[in-house]
Structures are given as C-alpha cells and as structure tokens.
C-alpha positions as a printed NumPy array, in Angstrom:
array([[-45.894,  48.115,  68.61 ],
       [-44.751,  50.157,  65.586],
       [-45.423,  48.705,  62.144],
       [-42.045,  47.634,  60.458],
       [-41.321,  48.245,  56.9  ],
       [-38.255,  47.215,  55.059],
       [-37.501,  49.304,  51.938],
       [-35.185,  47.477,  49.407],
       [-33.494,  48.739,  46.262],
       [-32.629,  46.01 ,  43.536],
       [-30.173,  46.129,  40.773],
       [-27.078,  47.869,  42.151],
       [-24.268,  47.397,  39.572],
       [-26.474,  47.042,  36.44 ],
       [-25.297,  50.504,  35.111],
       [-23.652,  53.737,  36.569],
       [-26.995,  55.642,  36.011],
       [-28.783,  53.011,  38.181],
       [-26.086,  53.395,  40.78 ],
       [-26.397,  57.052,  40.965],
       [-30.111,  56.76 ,  41.633],
       [-29.757,  54.108,  44.281],
       [-27.008,  55.978,  45.932],
       [-29.294,  59.181,  46.15 ],
       [-32.181,  57.11 ,  47.388],
       [-29.795,  55.799,  50.094],
       [-28.09 ,  58.866,  51.173],
       [-31.139,  61.282,  51.06 ],
       [-33.941,  58.806,  51.485],
       [-35.609,  55.726,  52.963],
       [-33.714,  52.932,  51.346],
       [-31.846,  50.925,  53.921],
       [-31.185,  47.606,  51.983],
       [-29.684,  47.374,  48.553],
       [-29.068,  44.146,  46.252],
       [-25.75 ,  44.135,  44.418],
       [-25.457,  42.304,  41.083],
       [-21.913,  41.031,  41.312],
       [-21.308,  40.133,  37.759],
       [-22.14 ,  43.512,  36.265],
       [-19.487,  45.872,  35.134],
       [-20.661,  48.771,  37.201],
       [-20.829,  46.715,  40.365],
       [-17.584,  48.112,  41.765],
       [-18.755,  51.678,  40.89 ],
       [-21.943,  51.115,  42.913],
       [-20.155,  50.027,  45.986],
       [-17.656,  52.998,  45.756],
       [-20.798,  55.212,  45.805],
       [-21.998,  53.437,  48.901],
       [-18.679,  53.064,  50.775],
       [-19.416,  55.302,  53.651],
       [-23.129,  54.696,  53.942],
       [-24.811,  52.597,  56.652],
       [-26.703,  50.186,  54.418],
       [-27.345,  46.619,  54.19 ],
       [-25.995,  45.083,  50.991],
       [-27.224,  41.754,  49.765],
       [-26.469,  39.49 ,  46.893],
       [-28.957,  40.098,  44.038],
       [-27.831,  37.028,  42.266],
       [-28.252,  37.529,  38.354],
       [-28.397,  34.878,  35.62 ],
       [-30.315,  36.852,  32.944],
       [-28.479,  40.109,  32.359],
       [-24.995,  40.747,  30.956],
       [-22.005,  38.265,  31.112],
       [-21.504,  35.51 ,  33.71 ],
       [-18.507,  35.462,  35.93 ],
       [-17.995,  31.893,  35.161],
       [-16.573,  31.015,  31.653],
       [-19.861,  30.712,  29.503],
       [-18.44 ,  27.468,  28.032],
       [-18.904,  25.741,  31.499],
       [-22.407,  26.933,  31.923],
       [-24.045,  26.457,  28.55 ],
       [-27.688,  25.978,  29.826],
       [-27.55 ,  29.707,  31.114],
       [-25.779,  31.411,  28.181],
       [-26.34 ,  32.432,  24.512],
       [-23.864,  31.705,  21.739],
       [-22.321,  35.178,  22.349],
       [-21.488,  34.291,  25.87 ],
       [-24.205,  36.663,  27.514],
       [-26.743,  35.302,  29.72 ],
       [-30.018,  34.149,  28.254],
       [-32.485,  37.138,  28.909],
       [-35.53 ,  36.996,  31.246],
       [-37.994,  36.668,  28.16 ],
       [-36.457,  33.257,  27.481],
       [-37.101,  31.989,  30.872],
       [-40.704,  33.277,  30.676],
       [-41.335,  31.621,  27.429],
       [-39.884,  28.271,  28.471],
       [-42.302,  25.391,  29.176],
       [-39.878,  23.694,  31.446],
       [-36.873,  24.498,  33.492],
       [-33.722,  24.372,  31.301],
       [-31.307,  25.459,  34.13 ],
       [-28.877,  22.707,  34.803],
       [-28.401,  22.59 ,  38.606],
       [-24.556,  21.904,  38.655],
       [-24.114,  24.83 ,  36.087],
       [-26.023,  27.431,  37.869],
       [-24.318,  26.4  ,  41.358],
       [-20.984,  27.159,  39.748],
       [-22.288,  30.725,  38.573],
       [-23.957,  31.349,  41.942],
       [-20.712,  30.431,  43.791],
       [-18.709,  32.514,  41.436],
       [-20.92 ,  35.61 ,  42.011],
       [-20.641,  35.106,  45.682],
       [-16.802,  35.11 ,  45.658],
       [-17.072,  38.421,  43.41 ],
       [-19.459,  39.951,  46.032],
       [-16.952,  39.285,  48.799],
       [-14.131,  40.725,  46.664],
       [-16.187,  43.789,  46.118],
       [-17.42 ,  44.249,  49.54 ],
       [-15.057,  42.634,  51.846],
       [-17.762,  40.889,  53.564],
       [-20.592,  38.301,  53.198],
       [-23.86 ,  39.456,  51.857],
       [-26.412,  40.677,  54.498],
       [-29.125,  38.668,  52.64 ],
       [-28.823,  36.313,  49.543],
       [-31.428,  36.143,  46.886],
       [-32.116,  36.066,  43.16 ],
       [-33.041,  38.336,  40.3  ],
       [-36.059,  38.121,  38.124],
       [-35.975,  34.442,  37.196],
       [-38.403,  31.778,  38.292],
       [-36.556,  28.58 ,  37.902],
       [-36.698,  25.8  ,  40.515],
       [-33.021,  24.809,  39.85 ],
       [-31.892,  28.408,  40.235],
       [-33.656,  28.47 ,  43.613],
       [-32.111,  25.056,  44.552],
       [-28.726,  26.526,  43.544],
       [-29.143,  29.499,  45.757],
       [-29.931,  27.283,  48.677],
       [-27.027,  25.076,  48.147],
       [-24.502,  28.051,  48.021],
       [-26.143,  29.709,  50.937],
       [-25.95 ,  26.452,  53.043],
       [-22.264,  25.928,  51.993],
       [-21.283,  29.451,  53.326],
       [-23.836,  30.012,  56.109],
       [-25.641,  32.88 ,  54.342],
       [-29.116,  34.35 ,  55.073],
       [-31.144,  33.049,  52.11 ],
       [-34.222,  35.048,  51.144],
       [-36.731,  32.872,  49.143],
       [-38.735,  34.494,  46.402],
       [-42.566,  34.53 ,  46.813],
       [-45.143,  37.105,  45.904],
       [-48.261,  35.172,  46.842],
       [-47.203,  34.433,  50.646],
       [-44.97 ,  35.433,  53.273],
       [-41.441,  34.117,  53.469],
       [-39.582,  33.467,  56.731],
       [-36.159,  35.363,  57.204],
       [-34.307,  34.99 ,  60.546],
       [-37.587,  34.347,  62.46 ],
       [-39.663,  37.306,  60.659],
       [-42.445,  36.691,  58.178],
       [-41.767,  39.103,  55.301],
       [-44.792,  40.077,  53.132],
       [-43.442,  41.232,  49.743],
       [-44.908,  44.324,  47.941],
       [-43.596,  45.045,  44.459],
       [-45.901,  46.875,  42.132],
       [-43.292,  48.478,  39.763],
       [-44.345,  46.62 ,  36.689],
       [-48.035,  47.67 ,  36.879],
       [-49.14 ,  50.032,  34.178],
       [-50.778,  52.394,  36.668],
       [-47.979,  52.226,  39.329],
       [-47.633,  55.213,  41.679],
       [-44.69 ,  54.545,  43.889],
       [-45.922,  56.926,  46.844],
       [-49.51 ,  55.433,  46.823],
       [-48.013,  51.802,  46.614],
       [-45.771,  52.388,  49.477],
       [-48.472,  53.946,  51.596],
       [-50.961,  51.149,  50.919],
       [-48.267,  48.502,  51.778],
       [-47.299,  50.241,  54.914],
       [-50.876,  50.474,  56.333],
       [-51.618,  46.719,  56.036],
       [-51.609,  44.543,  59.241],
       [-48.881,  41.91 ,  59.081],
       [-49.158,  40.774,  62.683],
       [-46.666,  40.634,  65.448],
       [-44.257,  38.44 ,  63.532],
       [-44.731,  40.135,  60.209],
       [-42.86 ,  42.93 ,  58.296],
       [-43.591,  44.455,  55.073],
       [-40.725,  44.005,  52.303],
       [-41.309,  46.865,  49.85 ],
       [-39.194,  45.962,  46.916],
       [-38.306,  48.844,  44.443],
       [-35.681,  49.511,  41.556],
       [-34.703,  53.19 ,  41.986],
       [-32.32 ,  54.466,  39.371],
       [-31.67 ,  57.016,  36.718],
       [-31.789,  55.877,  32.867],
       [-29.046,  55.605,  30.464],
       [-28.796,  53.867,  26.995],
       [-28.029,  50.464,  28.339],
       [-31.04 ,  50.486,  30.836],
       [-33.349,  51.493,  27.87 ],
       [-31.956,  48.754,  25.758],
       [-31.821,  45.845,  28.269],
       [-34.659,  46.528,  30.744],
       [-38.29 ,  46.471,  30.444],
       [-38.472,  48.701,  33.606],
       [-37.621,  52.194,  32.806],
       [-39.434,  55.324,  33.881],
       [-40.711,  53.753,  37.124],
       [-37.069,  53.679,  38.36 ],
       [-36.725,  57.505,  38.286],
       [-40.052,  57.809,  39.919],
       [-39.017,  55.506,  42.736],
       [-35.87 ,  57.754,  43.284],
       [-38.283,  60.724,  43.808],
       [-40.519,  58.62 ,  46.171],
       [-37.614,  57.384,  48.188],
       [-36.021,  60.928,  48.643],
       [-39.348,  62.891,  49.269],
       [-39.376,  64.369,  52.779],
       [-43.141,  64.109,  52.751],
       [-42.962,  60.296,  52.519],
       [-40.644,  59.947,  55.335],
       [-42.883,  62.346,  57.43 ],
       [-45.927,  60.328,  56.513],
       [-44.181,  57.017,  57.669],
       [-43.313,  58.636,  61.03 ],
       [-46.732,  60.154,  61.599],
       [-48.294,  56.561,  60.843],
       [-46.033,  54.785,  63.232],
       [-44.023,  52.806,  60.555],
       [-40.485,  51.992,  61.668],
       [-38.042,  51.485,  58.924],
       [-35.8  ,  48.56 ,  59.337],
       [-33.188,  46.553,  57.271],
       [-32.258,  42.836,  56.971],
       [-29.617,  43.448,  59.456],
       [-32.2  ,  44.437,  62.004],
       [-34.22 ,  41.185,  61.6  ]])
C-alpha cells in the first residue's frame, strides 16, 4: 500500500504576491489543497488565478490579519480601535482567551458566506489560521455543524481525524534551520499506519511590502514555491511510493 501525503498551501488571498506563488505551486507543482482567507482583499484575485485548476479549496478562517468581514463594532473582542483584527502576537501574549464566542461565530459565519460568494461552492475543508483560542475553535465547530462542513481540528502534537482518516501534521516553516525539501522528505518517510496520512502544511508565496510588514514568515515562503515546483521532488516522491492526495480524496 502506497504511503499517502497531503500537501497543503495556506494563506491564499493575503496578497497578490502570495497568490502568484501559490498558483505556481499548484499549476507546476505538488500542491493539491489550498486554504483561502475569505476576508482578505486579494481573495478574489487568488481564486481567479486558480479558476481552471483541479485543486481542493478550503476555508482558512482568519481572525488576526487584515479587516473583518463583519462590522468591527459588532465584534470588539477581535478588533483593534482602527477596525483591524488584533494581530497574532496579541493572542500569543494573552494569559486567557479573550475571544467572545458569539462574536467570533459572527465573523466565522461571515467569512463562510464570503467564501461561497467567491468560489460558488462549500469549502473542501474548514479550519483556522494561526490563532490558538478555545472559543475560536468552538466557533469553527458551531459554523461547521450549522452548514454540514468538514471541520479540520488544529493539532500539532497528535493526529486529527478527518472523514475517517488520521492526519498527522508536519509544519516546520517557522524553524530557523528550515529546509523545505528535507522537511518534506522526512515527513513522507514516516510510518503513519493503514489509517494514517501525512498532512504537510506549507505557505508558498512570493514577497511584497505587505507581507514583509505583516507576516513573520517571509523567505521560507519563496523557498516553498521552489520546493513544490521542483521536478526532482515529485520524482523522489514517486520513487519512494508516496501517493499525493487532497482532502477531496479522503
């Protein structure tokens, strides 16, 4: 039985530069699943670039970058005085969960409706970006149950079950010594058992001023585009009996 690996790209829609990198990684590379940030200004541009591609698009629900879809006055626990989301560093520094459940459900629902407007369909998977908040996770489950969506829990230290498959997350992009090719190969060679599948999460994209200002993840994004589009990487996966799958295949 072939080993299965799901290679996912997060952050479609953050900026046009990110979109171009993801589109290249899909069209010329091994990326089969892409997470769309519905609230971001370049979300429509990102979907236009992928309009004719066979790719699984999920909702990468975002409550820490840019402006919300909901009126900021209705969701004060999530927003700064300028109407933008509180950044991820605020969440990391907080000693308790300040996210108000009813407020985050409003924004998650609004982003879901925006996703449907942009794509014309339900997300192939439904999850959250960057923020570790119990109420955020509860809100995602509430909206997923409301619309019959396939919710993907967030966990780095244990497998998560998605449509009967145990997914083992590999995401090393924030490590200072990160080598995308070596990280992918190491993840692919692990034994995940008959029910398991490796979920390799990356953030391919090109860099522009907005990303340099708003994201702590920069150079690895461009290196992940190179990894995903490298013919030697695809050849190595084939030679080692690794089957590339998407969330739609699970």
